[in-house]
C-alpha positions as CSV (number, residue, x, y, z in Angstrom):
1,X,-19.1,20.0,-37.6
2,X,-19.1,23.5,-39.0
3,X,-15.5,23.1,-40.0
4,X,-16.3,20.0,-42.0
5,X,-19.1,21.7,-43.9
6,X,-17.0,24.8,-44.5
7,X,-14.1,22.6,-45.6
8,X,-16.3,20.7,-48.0
9,X,-17.7,23.8,-49.6
10,X,-14.2,25.3,-50.1
11,X,-12.8,22.1,-51.4
12,X,-15.6,21.6,-54.0
13,X,-15.4,25.2,-55.0
14,X,-11.6,25.1,-55.3
15,X,-11.7,21.9,-57.4
16,X,-14.5,23.1,-59.7
17,X,-12.7,26.4,-60.4
18,X,-9.2,24.8,-60.4
19,X,-8.2,27.1,-57.6
20,X,-5.5,25.4,-55.5
21,X,-5.6,27.9,-52.7
22,X,-9.3,27.3,-52.0
23,X,-8.8,23.5,-52.2
24,X,-5.9,23.8,-49.7
25,X,-7.9,25.9,-47.3
26,X,-10.8,23.5,-47.6
27,X,-8.5,20.5,-46.7
28,X,-7.1,22.5,-43.7
29,X,-10.7,23.2,-42.5
30,X,-11.4,19.5,-42.8
31,X,-8.4,18.7,-40.7
32,X,-9.3,21.2,-38.1
33,X,-12.9,19.8,-38.0
34,X,-11.6,16.3,-37.5
35,X,-9.3,17.4,-34.7
36,X,-12.2,19.3,-33.0
37,X,-14.4,16.2,-33.2
38,X,-11.6,14.0,-31.8
39,X,-10.9,16.4,-29.0
40,X,-14.6,16.6,-28.0
41,X,-14.8,12.8,-27.9
42,X,-11.5,12.5,-25.9
43,X,-13.6,13.2,-22.8
44,X,-15.4,10.0,-23.2
45,X,-12.9,7.9,-25.0
46,X,-9.6,9.6,-24.2
47,X,-6.7,8.8,-21.9
48,X,-8.3,10.4,-18.8
49,X,-11.5,8.3,-19.2
50,X,-9.5,5.1,-19.8
51,X,-7.3,5.8,-16.7
52,X,-10.4,6.5,-14.6
53,X,-12.1,3.3,-15.6
54,X,-8.9,1.4,-15.0
55,X,-8.4,2.9,-11.6
56,X,-12.0,2.1,-10.6
57,X,-11.5,-1.5,-11.8
58,X,-8.2,-1.8,-9.9
59,X,-9.8,-0.4,-6.8
60,X,-12.5,-3.1,-7.0
61,X,-9.8,-5.8,-7.3
62,X,-7.8,-4.3,-4.5
63,X,-10.8,-4.0,-2.3
64,X,-11.6,-7.7,-2.9
65,X,-8.1,-8.7,-2.0
66,X,-8.0,-6.4,1.0
67,X,-11.3,-7.8,2.3
68,X,-9.7,-11.3,2.1
69,X,-6.9,-10.1,4.4
70,X,-4.0,-9.3,2.0
71,X,-1.9,-6.7,3.8
72,X,-0.3,-5.3,0.6
73,X,-3.8,-4.9,-1.0
74,X,-5.0,-3.2,2.2
75,X,-2.1,-0.7,2.0
76,X,-2.5,-0.1,-1.8
77,X,-6.3,0.5,-1.3
78,X,-5.6,2.8,1.6
79,X,-3.1,4.7,-0.4
80,X,-5.5,5.1,-3.3
81,X,-8.3,6.2,-1.0
82,X,-5.9,8.8,0.5
83,X,-5.1,10.2,-2.9
84,X,-8.9,10.5,-3.7
85,X,-9.4,12.4,-0.4
86,X,-11.2,9.6,1.5
87,X,-9.0,9.9,4.6
88,X,-11.3,7.9,6.8
89,X,-11.3,5.0,4.3
90,X,-7.5,5.4,4.0
91,X,-7.1,5.2,7.7
92,X,-9.2,2.1,8.0
93,X,-7.3,0.1,5.4
94,X,-3.8,1.5,6.3
95,X,-4.3,0.7,10.0
96,X,-5.5,-2.8,9.2
97,X,-2.5,-3.4,7.0
98,X,-0.2,-1.9,9.7
99,X,-1.6,-4.2,12.4
100,X,-1.1,-7.1,10.0
101,X,2.6,-6.3,10.0
102,X,3.2,-4.2,6.8
103,X,5.9,-1.8,7.7
104,X,5.2,0.5,4.7
105,X,1.6,0.8,6.0
106,X,2.9,1.7,9.5
107,X,4.9,4.5,7.9
108,X,2.0,5.6,5.8
109,X,-0.2,5.6,8.8
110,X,2.3,7.9,10.5
111,X,2.2,10.3,7.6
112,X,-1.6,10.2,7.6
113,X,-1.8,10.8,11.3
114,X,0.6,13.7,11.0
115,X,-1.5,15.3,8.3
116,X,-4.7,14.8,10.2
117,X,-3.7,15.3,13.9
118,X,-0.1,16.4,14.0
119,X,3.2,14.9,14.7
120,X,2.4,13.8,18.3
121,X,-0.3,11.5,17.0
122,X,2.0,10.2,14.3
123,X,4.8,9.2,16.6
124,X,3.4,5.8,17.6
125,X,3.0,4.8,14.0
126,X,6.5,6.0,13.1
127,X,7.9,4.2,16.1
128,X,6.1,1.0,15.1
129,X,7.5,1.3,11.5
130,X,11.0,1.9,12.9
131,X,10.8,-1.2,15.1
132,X,9.7,-3.2,12.1
133,X,12.8,-2.0,10.2
134,X,11.5,0.8,8.0
135,X,14.7,2.7,7.0
136,X,13.2,6.2,6.9
137,X,11.3,5.7,10.2
138,X,14.5,4.5,11.8
139,X,16.2,7.7,10.9
140,X,13.5,9.6,12.8
141,X,14.7,8.0,16.1
142,X,18.5,8.2,15.8
143,X,20.3,10.9,17.8
144,X,19.4,14.2,16.2
145,X,16.4,12.7,14.3
146,X,12.9,14.1,14.3
147,X,11.9,12.3,17.5
148,X,15.3,12.2,19.2
149,X,16.7,15.7,18.8
150,X,18.6,15.6,22.1
151,X,19.7,11.9,22.0
152,X,17.5,10.7,24.9
153,X,14.7,8.9,23.0
């Protein structure tokens, strides 16, 4: 706001004295003032705020679909909850999706179990994903893979 007042004063002074330099500086101050006001409002109306509102709306839609039993929505909701740090919520929805047959959710549950409790806890989920045909999980069980280093698994 101060830039706008300062810019107005310089512009009026420059125009009344026919001083082009003062007028130019006044317009520059006006531009800076407008940018400052826009940047301050960006917190409420900017891209981050828009994306946050959209993510919350999408989570509500996904939660509704997940509660109706859609395995893909369960996995998507679980993944979003994991990103936000709600690991218990993520585990709830990812495991429901995995038990509903979603092989991506099986793999994601393996990754979540590994992060929370270590690789031993994750093996059952990775094995489940492998048996369901998940290509990365399958590679974990081939000879020399993560769970089959010596070729006996």
